[in-house]
N, C-alpha and C positions, 0 to 999 in steps of 0.2 A: 362583795364583801359585807358581813352582816353588821348593821350598826344597832347600837342600844335603842330600845323604844323611847321615844319622848315621854317626858313625865305625865302629860294628859293623856296620851296613849295607854300607858301602863294603869293609870287610875281608872281610866275608863274600862278597861279590861278586867280590872279588880272589881268594879262594880258590876259588870256583866257575868262574872264568875258566880256572883250571888243572885243574879236575877235570872239567868238562863240555865236549864238542866243540862248536864254533860252530854254531849253527843247530839244535841238539838240542830239538825240539819238546816231547818228553817232559819234559826239564828245565825248559823255558819254561813248561809248563802248571802245575808244581809251584812254580815261581818266583811265578807270577801268583797262586796260592792261598795260599801260606804267607809269601810274601816271602824275601829271601835268607836272613836269620837263621834264620827258621823252617825252611825248606828244609834248611838246612845242620845245624841242630840235629837234625831228625828223621832225616837222613842218618847223622850221626855218633853219636847219643846215644840212639837209640830201637831199636836191633836187638834188644836183649834183651827188648822188648816184644811181639814178634811171637809169634803162637800156637805156632809151630813151634820157638820158641827161638833162632832163628837169623835171620840178615839176609835175610830174604826180600822180594824186591822186589814181589811181589803183595800183601804184608801191609801194607808200609808206603807203597807208592806203586801202587795198583791200577791195572792196565793197563799197567804198565811191567815189562819182563822184568828177573829176578833178575840176569842177567849184566851188563846196562846199569847197574843199581843198584850192584852189586859194583865195576864199574869206576869208578863216581863216588866211592864210599866210598874205594876204594884211592888213587886220585890226591888225593882232598881231605885224606886223612889225611898225605899225604907234602907237601902244600902247605906254603908259608912265606908267607903274605901279607905279613907285615911286611918281610921281604927284598925281595919284589917291589915293594911300595909304596916302599920306599927306594932301590931301583935305579932306578925311573922317575923319582924326584924328583932324584936325583943326576946324571941324564941331562938335567935340565931340563924334563921332561914331567909328565904328570899322568894319572891314571886317572879317567876320566868314567863316571858311572853314571846310570840314568834319575833324574830329578828335579833334576840339577844344571843350573845356568843355562846351561851351554855345551852340554847335551845336545841334538842334533838331534831335535826332536820327530817328523820324518817317519820315523825308523826305527822308531817305535810302528806303524808300518803293517804290519811283519813279524808283528805278534802273537806267538805263542809262539815263533817263530824270531827274536825280537828278540835282539841281542847282549846278554850278561850285563853286559858294560861294554865301554868302549874305552880302550885305552892309546894316548896321543897324545904326540907331539912336535913342536914347532914354536910359533912365537910368536903365530899368530893365533887367533881364536875360531872354533871349529869350527861352531857353530850358526849363526852369522853368514855365513860362508862358504858353508854348505850351502844357504843359502836362494836363492842365485844360482849354481847350479852345474850343469854338464853332463858327464856320462861320455863319454869317448872310449876305445873298446876295439877290440881286433881281434887278428889273427894274430900270433904271435911271428915265424915265419918269413915275414914279410911281403915284398913286392916293394918295389923303389925308389919305384915309383909310389904304394903304399900309405903308405911312411913320409913321403914328400913330402906328400901329402894331409893325413895326421894332424898333421903339424908346421904346415901352413898353417892348418888348421881351429882348432888350439889357439891359434895366434898371433892370428888374427882374433878368436876369443872373448876372448882375454885383453885385446885392445886395447879390446873393448867392455864390459869390466868383469866379464866372467864368469869363474868358477873352473873349472878343468879337473880332472876327477877320473878317476884310471886306477889301474892295478894294478903299475906299476913294473916290468913284464916286459919281456922282450926285444921287439923289433919295434914294433908300433903304440903299446903303451902307452908304451915309452920315447920314441918320436918326439913322442907328445902332450904329455908332460912337457916335453921340450927345448923344443917350440914355445912353451909358454906362459913358461917360463923365460926364452927369449930376448926375449920381449917385456916383460920384467919384469913378468910377469903372476903370478896365484895358481894354485897347483896343489896337489892332494892326492893322495897315494900311499896306496892301501889294501893293507897287506900281508897274505900269509897265514901270517905267522911273528910273531915278537917285533919290537918296533920298534926294539930294540937289535942285531938280527941281520940287516943288510940282504940281501936276496936278490931277484934272482940277485946272486952275487959280482961279476960283471962290471959292476953297476950301483952298485956302493958309492959312487962319487963322485957319481953322480946322485942317489941317495937322500940323501946327506949334503946336498947342495945343497937338495934340496927341504925337508929338515929346517930349514935356515937361513932359506929364502925362502918355504916355505910350511907343509904340514902332512904327517906321516906318521903314519898311524893303523893300528890293528889290534886284533881280539878276543882274540889270545893274549898271555899274559903275557911278561915278558923272558925271553930265553935259551930260546925255544920254535922248534923247526924246522918248516918246512912240509912238508906231505904232498899228494898228488894231490887227496883229498877235501877238504882245507882250502882249496884253490885254488877249487873249484867253490862252497863254501858262502860264501867270501869275497865271491863276485860279487854275491850277493843283498844286501850292505851298499852295494855301489858303485851298484846299481840303486835302492835305497830311499833312499839319501842325496842323490840328485841329481834334477833335475827332467825329465831326459830322458837317453836313451842313444843314441849313434851307434855303429854298427859300420862300421868302414872297410874291413877285410878279414877274411874268415873262411871257412873251409871247412864243410862239412856238419856235421861234427863238430867244435865249437869251443866253448872256455869262454866266449868273447864272445857266443855266441849264448844262451848259459844266462843271462847277464846281460841281453841284451835282452828275452827271454821273462820273466825275473823282473819287469823293469821294466813290461811290458806287464800282468802280473797286478796289480801295484800300482797300475795306472791312470796310469804315466808315459808320457811320449812315447817311441816307439821310431823311430829313424831309421837309414838305411843310406846309404852312398856307393856308387854302382855302379861296377863294373869291367869288364874284358873278359868277354864270355859265353865265352870259351875257357879263362878261367883258373879253375883249382880253388879258388884263395883268394878268389875272388868269389863262388863259388856259394852259400855260406851266406848272404851278403848278399842276393843275388837271390832266395833262398828267402824272406827276411824281407820283401822289397819286394812279393813276390807275395801276401803277407798284408796285415797292418795297419800295417806300418811305412811311414814316409814317406821319400821320396828327397830327399836334401839334397846340395848341391854346394858350399857354402861357410857362412861363420859367419853371414852375414845370414840365410839360410834356417833355419839352427838356431834364432837367436834369435825369427825369426817364429813359431816353433812353442812354445818355451817361455818367451818374454819376456812382458811385459805386453802388454795390449791395445793396437794401435796400431802396434807395433813391426813394421813389415811391411818384407819385404825389397824392394829396388828392383825395377821392372818390367824383366823380361828381354826384350830385343829386339836384332836384328842392328844393323849400321850403317846410319845414314840416308843414302840416295843422293840426289845433286842432283834427279834426276827424280822422287824421291818428294814433293818439295816443289811439283810443278807442279800448276796446277789441272786438274780432271778433263778438261775441254775440250781443253786444250792436251796433256795426256798421251794423250789418245785419237787425236790428229792424229799426234803422235810415233810411236806405235805403228804408224801406217798408213805411215810412211816406209820404203821398203825398204832392206835392208841394204847393197846395192851399186848403184851407178850412178845418176845424175842422174834423177828423175823428174818428169814435169809434174805440176803443181798439179791438174790435172783427174782424173789417175790416182789422186793421193793422195786427193782428196775423195772419189772413188767408193769407194776402199778404207776410208775413215774413215765413209762414210755421211753426209757433210755437203756443204754447198753449197761451190762453188769460191771465193767470197768469205770466207765463214767459214774455210774452210781456209788461205786465203792470209794472212788476218789472224793465225792461230794459227802458221803457218810464220814469219812475220816476228817474232813473239814469241820463238818457238824460237830462231832465228837471232839475236836480241839476247842471249840466254842462253847461246849457244855450243852448242847441241844439233844444229843443221842448218846447212849451207852451201848457198848458191846458185851453181849453174853454168849460165850461160845461161837458158833457160826452164824449167830443172829444179832439183829439190832433192835433197840427199843426207845422210845422217847424217855428222856432224862425225867425222873419222878420229882415232884415238888419236894423241897427240902433236901435234895441231895446236892452235893457240893458242885459249884458251877462248872467245873470241868474236870473229867478224869484225867486228862492230858497233864494236869499239874501234879498228879500223882504217878506219872510215868505211863498213863495209858493203860489198856486191857492187856 
């Protein structure tokens, strides 16, 4: 049974969320060994115990460089966890840590790269939503086709009761969030900055709407700015939080491919939506599809992969034509009727490899169904625009 973290543990993790960069596996290793309070105490209060008399990382944290430890210490000393926790509370949010009831346990698959904690805004329960979620990611500079496809996939998933998770960026991310919201569905935005600092600025209204209708989460404390490296490390959270990742459009060098590869390493489903082979924005997706990713084209196919047993996508097939419903013998005779000009029954029988009597019986059957017409002693295919069946007018 999960128990809420003790106040000092939560406060220590709030401090460490400002001191440690997201995804820092060195910090994760010491967190696992000492716990948050023990790690922080060792970081701030045991420098004088090192043999060299100074804050040596190799003495306090063997295998971790001195510069890294010095950076942790500098940031931790300047942190004000009480202020950060009060800020998120004033925003109507909360700070989640491992052990909380709302903590999504699948994040533990990240092991030492697991988030120190998650700053969350929004009314929903993150753990419940994450159990039935799919990541939709892709290019920022997407094509109209990509934006339309992402929105359509998100709308379909939302209508099926699935939560759409993305990064709130321009392009595919924004289209995915909007598609889910348009269907009055659930969506989660994972930010690479503080949850009180919407980024990009052009998505301020979108992120506000997600906060009201869904969830906005991040590893970084309030009033923290994004950096290129933070966008990359953010992607591992998107991958771990969800049951599968769909890449709609991506170039060969794309952060969305980082998300997909992280999902694959974690044993999650990876999926891609194909695009034109001439489009550089689809090149990364096609590379994924040549590997272990699965091609998908709609929400049904996504749910077939990530959903429960038996949630199969409908069988894909072209339109059923009237001649598809013919019995094999009748269809065989129909294929033997020449495309032009009335043809005697004996010629049709020879072409079909059947007897004249059998052929004549099938021709009358085809005539009654409107496939052929009789002209004197010959038969020909019904011309387009002709009445469906001469039999309705009394036959020939």
